matplotlib code that plots the C-alpha trace (Angstrom):
import matplotlib.pyplot as plt

x = [162.3, 160.1, 160.3, 161.8, 160.0, 158.4, 155.5, 152.0, 148.9, 146.7, 147.2, 144.5, 146.4, 146.0, 142.2, 141.1, 143.8, 142.3, 138.9, 140.0, 137.7, 136.9, 134.1, 136.4, 139.1, 136.7, 135.0, 138.3, 139.5, 136.3, 136.8, 140.4, 139.1, 136.1, 137.8, 140.7, 143.4, 144.2, 144.6, 146.8, 149.3, 148.1, 148.1, 148.6, 145.7, 147.5, 146.0, 148.0, 148.1, 145.2, 144.0, 144.6, 143.5, 145.6, 147.2, 148.6, 146.8, 147.9, 150.1, 151.9, 150.1, 148.7, 144.9, 142.8, 140.2, 136.9, 134.8, 136.8, 137.6, 134.9, 135.9, 139.7, 142.6, 142.7, 139.2, 140.2, 143.4, 141.4, 138.9, 141.6, 143.4, 140.1, 140.1, 143.7, 145.1, 147.7, 147.2, 149.3, 149.5, 151.3, 153.6, 156.4, 160.0, 159.2, 157.5, 154.3, 153.1, 152.7, 149.0, 150.1, 149.1, 151.4, 154.6, 156.9, 159.9, 161.3, 158.4, 159.7, 159.7, 156.4, 154.7, 156.3, 154.9, 151.5, 151.5, 152.4, 149.5, 147.1, 148.3, 150.1, 152.0, 153.3, 154.5, 154.8, 157.2, 157.2, 159.7, 157.7, 158.6, 161.9, 164.1, 166.8, 169.6, 168.8, 170.2, 167.5, 169.4, 169.5, 165.8, 165.1, 167.7, 165.9, 162.5, 164.0, 165.3, 162.1, 160.1, 162.5, 161.9, 158.1, 157.6, 155.9, 157.2, 156.4, 157.4, 159.2, 158.3, 160.6, 159.3, 161.9, 161.2, 164.8, 166.4, 170.0, 170.9, 168.6, 169.5, 173.1, 172.2, 168.6, 169.4, 171.3, 168.1, 166.3, 163.8, 162.2, 161.2, 162.0, 160.4, 163.0, 160.9, 158.5, 154.8, 153.1, 149.9, 147.4, 149.0, 151.2, 153.9, 154.2, 154.4, 157.0, 159.1, 159.2, 160.2, 163.0, 164.4, 165.1, 166.9, 170.3, 169.2, 167.6, 170.9, 170.5, 167.2, 167.1, 165.9, 165.0, 164.9, 163.1, 163.1, 159.5, 158.9, 155.6, 152.1, 150.1, 147.6, 146.2, 142.4, 142.0, 140.5, 141.2, 139.2, 140.6, 143.3, 146.1, 143.9, 145.8, 144.1, 144.1, 145.2, 143.6, 143.3, 146.2, 148.4, 147.6, 148.7, 152.0, 152.4, 151.8, 154.1, 156.9, 156.5, 156.7, 159.8, 161.5, 160.4, 158.8, 156.5, 152.9, 150.7, 147.3, 146.0, 142.6, 139.2, 139.1, 135.5, 134.5, 137.3, 136.6, 137.1, 140.0, 141.7, 141.1, 142.6, 145.7, 146.3, 145.9, 147.9, 149.7, 152.6, 153.4, 153.1, 155.4, 158.1, 157.6, 157.9, 160.9, 163.0, 166.4, 165.4, 167.9, 167.8, 166.2, 168.9, 168.8, 170.7, 172.3, 173.2, 170.4, 167.0, 167.4, 165.3, 161.9, 162.3, 163.6, 164.8, 165.8, 166.9, 167.1, 168.0, 165.1, 165.3, 165.2, 167.6, 165.1, 165.4, 163.2, 163.5, 161.3, 160.7, 158.7, 157.9, 157.2, 156.9, 153.6, 154.4, 154.8, 151.5, 152.8, 154.8, 158.4, 160.8, 163.2, 166.3, 167.8, 171.1, 171.5, 175.2, 174.4, 172.8, 175.7, 174.7, 177.4, 177.0, 179.4, 177.9, 176.0, 172.9, 169.7, 167.1, 163.7, 161.1, 157.5, 155.3, 154.4, 151.0, 149.7, 151.6, 152.6, 155.8, 158.1, 160.7, 164.4, 166.4, 170.1, 171.8, 169.2, 165.5, 163.2, 160.3, 157.6, 156.0, 153.4, 153.4, 152.6, 153.1, 155.3, 156.5, 157.7, 159.2, 160.2, 163.3, 165.4, 168.6, 168.4, 171.3, 171.4]
y = [66.3, 64.1, 60.3, 60.0, 56.7, 54.8, 56.7, 55.3, 55.8, 54.4, 54.2, 53.7, 51.4, 47.9, 48.1, 50.7, 51.1, 53.1, 53.4, 56.0, 59.0, 61.8, 59.9, 57.0, 59.3, 61.4, 58.3, 56.6, 59.6, 59.5, 55.8, 56.2, 58.5, 56.4, 53.1, 54.2, 54.1, 57.7, 57.3, 54.2, 56.4, 56.2, 59.8, 59.9, 59.4, 58.9, 58.9, 56.7, 56.7, 57.5, 60.7, 63.1, 63.8, 62.2, 65.5, 68.6, 71.9, 74.9, 76.0, 72.7, 71.7, 68.3, 68.5, 66.4, 64.3, 66.3, 63.1, 61.5, 64.6, 67.2, 69.6, 69.4, 68.3, 71.4, 70.6, 67.0, 68.1, 70.6, 67.9, 65.5, 68.2, 69.1, 65.6, 66.0, 63.8, 64.5, 64.3, 62.5, 62.2, 60.4, 61.2, 59.5, 60.2, 59.2, 60.9, 59.0, 57.3, 53.6, 54.1, 56.3, 59.6, 62.6, 62.0, 64.7, 64.2, 67.7, 69.2, 68.5, 72.1, 73.0, 69.9, 70.3, 73.8, 72.5, 69.8, 72.4, 74.7, 71.7, 71.2, 67.9, 66.4, 63.2, 62.4, 58.9, 59.0, 56.1, 54.9, 54.0, 55.4, 56.8, 57.8, 55.1, 57.7, 59.5, 58.0, 57.1, 58.6, 62.0, 62.1, 61.4, 64.0, 66.4, 65.9, 66.0, 69.5, 70.5, 69.5, 71.4, 74.5, 74.2, 76.1, 73.3, 70.4, 67.2, 63.7, 62.2, 58.5, 57.2, 54.1, 52.8, 49.1, 48.4, 49.3, 50.6, 49.4, 52.1, 51.5, 52.7, 56.2, 57.0, 59.1, 61.5, 62.4, 63.7, 60.9, 59.9, 56.3, 54.2, 51.2, 48.5, 45.7, 44.8, 45.1, 43.0, 41.1, 39.6, 36.2, 34.6, 33.7, 37.3, 38.7, 36.1, 36.5, 40.3, 40.1, 37.6, 39.5, 42.5, 40.8, 41.8, 45.4, 46.3, 47.8, 50.7, 51.7, 54.1, 57.3, 59.8, 57.3, 53.9, 50.9, 50.5, 46.8, 47.8, 48.4, 46.2, 43.7, 42.9, 42.4, 42.6, 39.2, 38.6, 41.7, 44.7, 45.7, 43.3, 40.3, 37.0, 34.4, 36.3, 35.1, 34.1, 36.5, 34.6, 35.0, 38.7, 39.0, 37.2, 39.8, 42.7, 41.4, 40.8, 44.3, 45.7, 43.6, 44.8, 48.4, 49.1, 52.1, 50.9, 51.9, 50.2, 48.9, 47.4, 49.2, 50.5, 51.5, 47.9, 46.1, 43.3, 43.5, 41.1, 43.3, 46.4, 44.6, 43.6, 47.0, 48.7, 46.2, 48.5, 46.2, 45.5, 49.2, 50.0, 47.8, 49.3, 52.8, 52.2, 55.3, 53.7, 52.0, 49.2, 46.5, 43.1, 40.6, 36.9, 35.2, 32.7, 35.3, 34.1, 32.3, 28.6, 26.6, 28.2, 29.8, 33.2, 33.6, 37.2, 39.6, 43.3, 45.9, 48.1, 51.4, 51.4, 48.5, 46.0, 43.5, 41.7, 38.0, 36.7, 33.4, 33.2, 29.9, 30.6, 26.9, 25.5, 22.2, 20.3, 20.8, 19.4, 21.7, 22.3, 23.2, 26.0, 26.1, 29.5, 29.6, 32.6, 32.5, 33.6, 36.8, 37.7, 36.2, 33.7, 31.0, 32.7, 36.2, 36.1, 37.3, 35.7, 37.1, 37.5, 37.2, 38.2, 37.1, 40.2, 38.8, 37.1, 39.1, 35.9, 35.6, 33.2, 32.9, 33.7, 32.0, 31.3, 28.7, 27.5, 28.2, 25.8, 27.4, 25.1, 26.6, 25.3, 26.3, 30.0, 30.6, 33.0, 34.0, 37.4, 38.1, 41.3, 40.7, 42.4, 41.3, 40.1, 39.1, 35.4]
z = [132.0, 129.9, 130.2, 133.6, 133.6, 130.7, 129.2, 129.7, 127.6, 124.8, 121.1, 118.4, 116.0, 117.5, 117.6, 115.1, 112.4, 109.6, 111.3, 113.8, 114.3, 116.6, 118.4, 119.3, 120.7, 122.8, 124.2, 124.9, 126.8, 128.9, 129.5, 130.6, 133.4, 134.4, 134.4, 136.6, 133.9, 134.4, 138.1, 137.4, 135.5, 131.9, 130.6, 126.8, 124.3, 121.0, 117.5, 115.1, 111.3, 108.9, 110.6, 107.7, 104.1, 101.3, 100.2, 101.9, 101.5, 99.4, 102.3, 102.6, 105.8, 106.6, 107.0, 109.3, 107.4, 108.0, 107.8, 110.6, 112.7, 111.8, 114.6, 113.8, 116.0, 118.2, 119.4, 120.2, 122.0, 124.1, 125.1, 126.1, 128.1, 129.8, 131.4, 132.7, 130.0, 127.3, 123.5, 121.0, 117.2, 114.5, 111.5, 109.6, 108.6, 105.0, 102.2, 103.1, 106.2, 106.4, 105.4, 102.5, 103.9, 103.9, 105.8, 107.3, 105.1, 104.2, 106.2, 109.7, 111.0, 109.5, 110.8, 114.3, 114.5, 113.4, 116.0, 118.7, 117.5, 117.9, 121.5, 120.9, 123.8, 122.1, 118.6, 117.3, 114.3, 112.0, 109.2, 106.1, 102.6, 103.6, 100.6, 100.3, 100.0, 103.2, 106.5, 109.0, 112.0, 110.2, 109.8, 113.5, 114.5, 112.2, 113.7, 117.2, 116.5, 114.9, 118.0, 120.2, 117.9, 117.9, 121.1, 122.9, 125.0, 123.0, 123.9, 120.8, 120.2, 117.5, 115.6, 113.2, 114.0, 115.3, 112.0, 111.7, 115.2, 116.5, 120.2, 119.6, 118.3, 119.2, 122.3, 120.1, 118.3, 121.4, 121.4, 124.6, 123.6, 120.6, 118.8, 118.5, 117.1, 114.2, 114.8, 117.5, 116.8, 119.2, 119.8, 122.4, 119.8, 118.5, 122.0, 123.1, 120.0, 120.3, 124.0, 123.5, 120.6, 122.9, 125.7, 124.4, 123.8, 127.2, 128.6, 126.1, 127.6, 130.5, 132.0, 129.3, 126.4, 126.8, 124.6, 123.4, 122.7, 121.1, 122.2, 124.5, 123.1, 126.6, 126.4, 122.6, 122.5, 118.8, 117.9, 115.9, 113.5, 114.7, 115.6, 115.2, 117.4, 120.7, 124.2, 127.4, 130.4, 132.0, 129.0, 128.8, 132.4, 131.4, 128.6, 130.9, 133.6, 131.0, 129.6, 133.1, 134.0, 130.8, 131.7, 128.3, 127.8, 128.4, 125.5, 125.7, 122.4, 123.2, 123.2, 126.7, 126.3, 126.4, 128.2, 130.7, 134.4, 134.0, 131.5, 133.7, 136.7, 134.6, 133.2, 136.6, 138.6, 141.0, 141.8, 138.2, 137.3, 140.2, 138.6, 135.2, 136.6, 138.9, 138.9, 138.5, 135.2, 135.5, 132.8, 133.3, 132.4, 131.8, 134.7, 132.4, 129.7, 127.4, 127.6, 128.5, 126.1, 126.1, 129.5, 130.5, 134.1, 134.7, 137.5, 137.9, 140.5, 141.7, 143.6, 147.4, 147.7, 146.2, 143.4, 140.9, 140.1, 137.3, 135.4, 132.2, 130.3, 126.6, 125.8, 124.5, 126.2, 128.4, 130.1, 133.4, 135.7, 134.6, 137.3, 136.5, 138.7, 139.7, 141.5, 143.8, 142.9, 139.4, 140.6, 142.8, 146.1, 147.2, 149.8, 152.3, 151.8, 155.1, 153.2, 151.8, 149.5, 151.0, 148.2, 147.9, 145.0, 143.0, 141.8, 145.0, 147.6, 149.3, 151.2, 149.3, 152.1, 152.3, 149.6, 149.5, 147.2, 144.7, 144.1, 142.2, 140.3, 138.9, 135.8, 133.4, 129.8, 129.3, 133.0, 134.9, 138.4, 139.5, 142.9, 144.6, 146.8, 149.5, 151.2, 154.8, 157.1, 158.1]

ax = plt.figure().add_subplot(projection="3d")
ax.plot(x, y, z, "-o")
ax.set_aspect("equal")
plt.show()
């Protein structure tokens, strides 16, 4: 079964956009092995939009741009596979892709067979230039069937930006993950707005089909296709921790060939990845039903009888510590239960003690805390 846990990999769009090429992809695959990303669980190397010529050939097939990919896509796929990684590509449910290259509308079965011939393991499927009279759900169901008929197991990554209440029907298409947001950019505000917009939709995400709250911008440093001011290393850690708490697919967007040690440490954080890859895939829900002011305090059940408690402060001010109050009553732990919640700080590994009643969490602007917990008898 594909997508038992959220898929992990790298996608070319955030950094390279239209400037994707064979050299970048091969060097990125090498870097994923050498930097430990592969060992950390990142397995997909995905080429996004702008990889093809502007027109289909005389047989109706999409053709790789020979200037960008002189050896063709089968060559690239074979190289990626030789490193023990998996290879992904991009198409679109519309007549054209978002970059105005040939889309797969009315060519779904032909294109799916072509991707299978290349050795593709992952297909990102966008939503630009869709004919207005054709329902979006139908087009994703059509490609889902085409991929099943291709003769190769291909992870189906639907990307319709949250249109048409996608979370309510996307499982019916055979998709394994689905974009539920607009495009992220490399700024704290964009990251925070996207995350908060998905809080009420996380319950639809689960084993076999995960809510993709967009690609990671960790480590981009205001460089690349979606540069918009950038973030500090601490803010990138906030971003990564939040994506893991919400159990989003983890698709790296920075240039891993030149990433800093701080970025590598964030992206390979074993405890955070362990949370993201938790086999039960329970939703991270706000304890008070919604964010309180600029703060999100959330809780989720983990496998093995453990729990996750997290607090994230999206506010730009105050700069002084702001104490968030969490009542254990609101997560289901009553005063007369006979139990307390033993907490361990996920980032530092420090024992945060046994909590019952209330917990006070001091947080500065753009700061967070994550605790792994287990019930203990009192």
